[in-house]
Every structure is written in structure tokens, then in C-alpha cells.
C-alpha positions in Angstrom: -0.1 0.0 0.1 1.3 3.4 -0.7 0.4 7.4 1.0 1.1 9.3 -1.2 0.8 12.5 2.1 1.9 10.7 4.7 1.7 14.2 6.8 2.1 13.0 10.6 0.7 9.5 10.3 -2.9 8.9 10.5 -4.1 7.5 7.7 -0.8 5.4 7.2 -1.3 3.8 11.0 -4.6 2.8 10.2 -3.6 1.3 6.4 -0.9 -0.5 7.7 -3.1 -1.9 10.3 -5.0 -2.9 7.4 -2.2 -4.6 5.3 -0.9 -6.5 8.5 0.8 -9.2 8.8 3.1 -9.4 6.0 1.7 -6.2 4.6 4.1 -3.4 3.2 3.9 0.2 3.3 5.1 3.2 1.5 5.1 6.3 2.8 5.4 9.8 0.9 5.8 13.3 1.6 7.5 16.5 0.9 7.6 17.9 4.0 10.9 16.2 5.7 9.6 17.2 9.6 6.7 15.5 8.2 8.3 12.1 8.0 10.2 12.7 11.0 6.9 13.3 13.6 5.3 9.9 11.1 8.7 7.6 11.8 7.8 7.9 15.5 4.6 7.3 14.9 5.0 4.1 12.4 7.9 2.3 13.5 6.5 -0.7 15.5 8.3 -3.6 15.7 8.1 -5.9 12.6 6.1 -3.3 10.9 7.5 -3.5 7.0 7.0 0.9 6.8 9.4 2.9 4.0 8.8 6.7 4.6 10.6 8.0 1.8 11.3 12.2 1.2 9.6 12.8 -2.6 6.4 14.1 -4.5 3.9 11.8 -5.4 3.9 12.9 -9.0 8.1 10.5 -8.5 6.1 7.6 -8.0 7.8 5.5 -11.2 11.4 6.2 -10.3 10.5 5.8 -6.9 9.0 2.4 -7.2 12.0 1.5 -9.7 14.3 2.1 -7.3 13.0 0.5 -4.9 12.4 -2.5 -6.9 9.0 -2.5 -7.1 6.4 -3.6 -9.7 3.0 -2.9 -8.2 1.2 -2.2 -4.9 -2.7 -2.9 -3.9 -3.5 0.3 -3.2 -2.6 4.5 -3.4 -4.0 6.8 -1.1 -3.8 10.6 -2.1 -5.1 13.5 0.9 -4.0 16.5 -1.1 -3.7 20.2 0.5 -2.2 21.7 2.9 -1.6 19.3 6.3 -2.9 20.7 9.5 0.5 20.7 11.1 1.4 22.9 7.8 -1.2 24.8 8.3 -0.9 25.2 12.3 2.9 26.4 12.4 2.8 29.9 11.2 6.0 30.1 10.3 5.5 28.2 7.2 3.1 31.3 5.6 0.2 29.2 4.9 -2.7 31.1 7.3 -4.1 34.3 6.8 -4.8 34.7 10.8 -1.0 34.8 11.9 1.3 37.6 10.4 4.3 35.4 9.5 6.7 34.9 6.4 5.1 34.1 3.0 6.2 31.5 2.5 3.9 28.5 1.8 6.7 26.2 0.2 5.5 22.3 1.7 9.1 21.6 0.4 11.4 24.3 2.6 14.0 23.2 0.5 12.4 24.0 -2.8 14.1 27.8 -4.2 10.4 29.5 -5.0 8.1 30.6 -2.0 5.2 32.7 -2.1 7.3 36.5 -2.0 9.1 35.2 -5.0 5.5 35.0 -6.7 4.2 37.9 -5.7 7.3 40.2 -5.5 8.0 39.5 -8.9 5.4 38.1 -11.2 3.7 40.8 -13.4 -0.1 41.5 -13.0 -0.9 39.4 -15.5 0.4 36.5 -14.2 -0.5 37.4 -11.1 -4.3 38.0 -12.4 -3.6 34.6 -13.9 -3.0 32.3 -11.1 -5.3 34.3 -8.7 -8.1 33.7 -11.5 -6.9 30.4 -12.3 -6.0 28.8 -9.3 -8.2 30.4 -6.4 -11.4 30.9 -8.6 -11.1 34.5 -7.1 -14.4 36.8 -8.8 -11.9 40.1 -8.1 -8.8 39.1 -9.2 -8.3 41.9 -11.9 -8.7 44.3 -8.5 -6.4 41.7 -6.3 -3.5 41.4 -8.9 -4.1 45.6 -9.7 -4.1 46.4 -5.1 -0.8 44.1 -4.7 1.4 45.8 -7.8 0.5 48.9 -5.8 1.2 47.7 -2.5 5.1 46.4 -3.1 5.6 49.2 -5.1 5.9 51.6 -1.6 8.7 48.0 -0.6 8.8 44.1 -0.8 5.7 42.1 0.6 7.3 39.8 2.8 4.6 39.0 4.9 1.0 37.6 5.0 -0.4 40.1 7.0 0.5 42.9 4.6 -1.0 40.6 1.7 -4.5 40.3 3.3 -4.5 44.1 3.5 -3.5 44.3 -0.1 -6.6 41.6 -0.9 -8.8 43.6 1.7 -8.0 47.2 0.2 -9.2 45.4 -3.4 -12.7 43.8 -2.5 -15.9 45.9 -2.2 -16.5 46.7 1.4 -19.8 44.6 1.2 -18.0 41.6 0.2 -15.5 41.5 3.1 -17.7 40.4 5.9 -19.3 36.9 4.5 -18.6 33.4 6.1 -15.1 33.0 4.1 -11.8 35.5 4.6 -11.4 37.4 1.2 -7.9 36.5 1.4 -8.9 32.3 1.6 -8.5 32.6 -2.0 -5.9 34.4 -2.4 -3.9 32.1 0.3 -5.2 29.5 -2.3 -3.8 30.5 -5.5 -0.9 31.0 -3.9 -0.4 27.9 -2.9 -0.9 25.7 -5.4 1.4 28.1 -7.8 4.3 28.0 -5.5 3.7 23.9 -4.9 3.0 23.3 -9.0 0.1 21.4 -7.0 -2.1 20.7 -10.2 0.0 19.8 -12.8 1.7 17.3 -10.0 -1.5 15.9 -9.5 -2.1 15.1 -12.7 1.3 13.4 -12.9 1.4 11.8 -9.7 -2.3 9.7 -11.0 -1.6 9.1 -14.1 1.4 7.2 -12.6 -0.2 5.7 -9.6 -3.2 3.9 -12.0 -0.5 2.4 -14.4 1.4 1.1 -11.3 -2.0 -0.1 -9.5 -1.9 -3.7 -9.6 -5.7 -6.1 -10.8 -7.9 -5.3 -8.1 -6.1 -2.7 -6.5 -7.7 0.4 -5.4 -6.8 4.1 -6.1 -8.6 6.4 -3.7 -8.3 10.4 -3.5 -9.0 13.1 -1.3 -9.5 16.2 -2.3 -10.7 19.9 -1.2 -11.3 22.4 -3.8 -13.2 22.1 -6.7 -9.6 22.2 -9.2 -8.3 18.9 -7.8 -11.8 17.3 -7.6 -12.3 17.7 -11.6 -8.5 16.3 -11.9 -9.0 13.1 -10.0 -13.1 12.8 -11.8 -11.4 13.0 -15.3 -8.3 11.1 -15.4 -10.9 8.2 -13.2 -13.5 8.9 -15.9 -10.7 8.9 -18.6 -8.7 5.3 -17.5 -12.3 3.8 -16.5 -13.2 4.8 -20.8 -10.2 2.7 -21.6 -11.0 -0.1 -19.3 -8.6 0.5 -17.1 -10.7 1.1 -13.8 -13.7 0.6 -12.2 -16.2 3.5 -10.0 -16.5 2.5 -6.7 -18.2 5.6 -5.5 -20.0 7.6 -8.7 -20.4 10.7 -7.0 -18.0 11.9 -4.4 -17.9 10.5 -0.9 -18.4 13.5 2.0 -18.4 14.2 5.2 -21.1 13.7 7.7 -22.0 16.4 10.1 -20.7 14.3 13.0 -17.6 14.4 11.1 -17.8 18.2 10.3 -18.4 18.7 14.0 -15.6 16.6 15.0 -13.1 17.8 12.4 -14.1 21.1 10.8 -11.2 21.4 8.4 -13.0 18.3 6.7 -16.1 20.5 5.7 -14.8 20.4 1.6 -13.2 17.2 1.6 -14.2 15.1 -1.0 -13.8 11.4 -1.3 -12.9 9.1 -5.1 -12.2 5.4 -5.3 -11.4 3.7 -7.9 -10.7 0.0 -8.4 -8.0 -1.5 -11.5 -10.0 -4.2 -13.2 -8.1 -7.4 -14.4 -5.6 -7.0 -16.9 -7.3 -3.8 -18.0 -11.0 -5.4 -18.9 -14.2 -5.3 -17.4 -17.1 -3.4 -17.0 -17.9 -0.7 -13.8 -19.1 -2.6 -10.7 -22.0 -2.1 -8.9 -20.0 -2.7 -5.5 -20.8 1.1 -4.0 -18.3 0.2 -0.8 -14.3 0.9 -0.6 
């Protein structure tokens, strides 16, 4: 089994229990700190666990390097982890003033400040519109350009100020913070999330053993659309059977226990035997 987004190891722990005894878990994450924490949680005697620092769009090369031909299950839990959100210094949240970073892999060179201060206005406009689906993308891009002329924008606080100034007064006090989509767009751009997801899904589907299952949890429409389309393409080719035609969403009880799960959507599919077969009726996971 492969946990493509280990985080703090919650899913990995459940996956180990599901395949024990005799099973093997490979866990991937770009965040070295997360892997360190997960390693302490998952390092139980007798368990076969390999934790690897890497991007999930490197599945083909990782499997080749490890001499593994395929896997019986892949799990992707997309987006930013709770640990990354809660660690103010990472710059993922607009709720505390921090350096404008947003790198999931702190070893990568490009951070959010580089995009905000170096990108042209048309490029900022494109990022906000495409990755954030931000209604006021033109106004926010213009406000960022105006603000950075005074001094480089290097903190989340100054970025929030630029966004708030750009948004009409009536739109500033809704249920969702006005900077939410801007921060989402920047995070996606910094980490190249959407193109990496497309590559990763293609590789995971190719590496999935017959009757194996791939599960993907997404948190916004851009991610979910990619997953839906990739599964649809694979189904048309006869290589996947959909486990759930519509995404599974959290219950009210789950949301009460974890508010961050509110927007989660789970899609799952099963690899057909030798790429044949038709869509099954089994709706279970």
C-alpha cells in the first residue's frame, strides 16, 4: 500500500493495520519535518514501513529505484496538512502574521514572496483567476502591484491588507475570509500542485495491481475536477471501475469533530483485471 501524502501518519497508521501481518507500506511526503514525526508514530517493531521524502509525481522513479512492480492501493490526501496550517512560520494561514513562504518542501527555492514580488500583473491576475477562482482577481492583482511598489510584500499580514483593500466593502464580511482564495491560489502556484497531481494520478493508475484500489481526498473544485476526469478517462479505457459515482463527503458528525474536513471529497476506483471488465456495482470501499 502507498500513502502518497503521509503528513503526520494518521492514514498510514490505519493502512498498516489493514495490511498486517505481512503487508508493506510505502509513505511519501515532501515535508521532511512531517516525515520525522510520522516515523516516530509508525516505527513499530515487525512492521514493514518505508518513509520516503519526495513528491507523489515521482512514483514511477521511486518504484523503479525500490524494485517494486506495483501496489495494491494508493491513497492521496491532497492540499496542505493541519500541521503546516498550524505552524505560523510556514505562511500558509492568513490568521497570523508570518513570512510569506507556503512551500510544502522547505528545500525548494521558490516561495510565495517570490511570486508576489516578481510576477507581472497579468501573471498574478492569471494565478488568482485560475488557481483561486477569485471573483475579484483583477482588483487584487492591481492592489498587490500597488502595495509592492512601496516596499516588497514579505509577510502574510501585508498580503491580507492588499487583498482587503481591493475587495468591495460589502464582500469583506462573508462566511469565508476574503483572502482565502488568494492564499489558495498562491499555495497551488508555489507547489505546482495541479500539474503534479495529474502526473501522479497517471503514474498511480499505471502502477496499481489488478483489483487494487486508488482513493483520493480533495478539498477544492480544481483538485476534484482533475481526479474526476482522470478516473473517467481510465474507466473509458477499461482500466478502472468506479467505486463511487459521486464523491463521498463527510457527515455532520465528522465535520463537528474536524471542521477542516467540511470541504473534503473522496473518490475511489478499482483497477480492472488486465485492464478489462466493466464498471462494478459495489459501492463500498
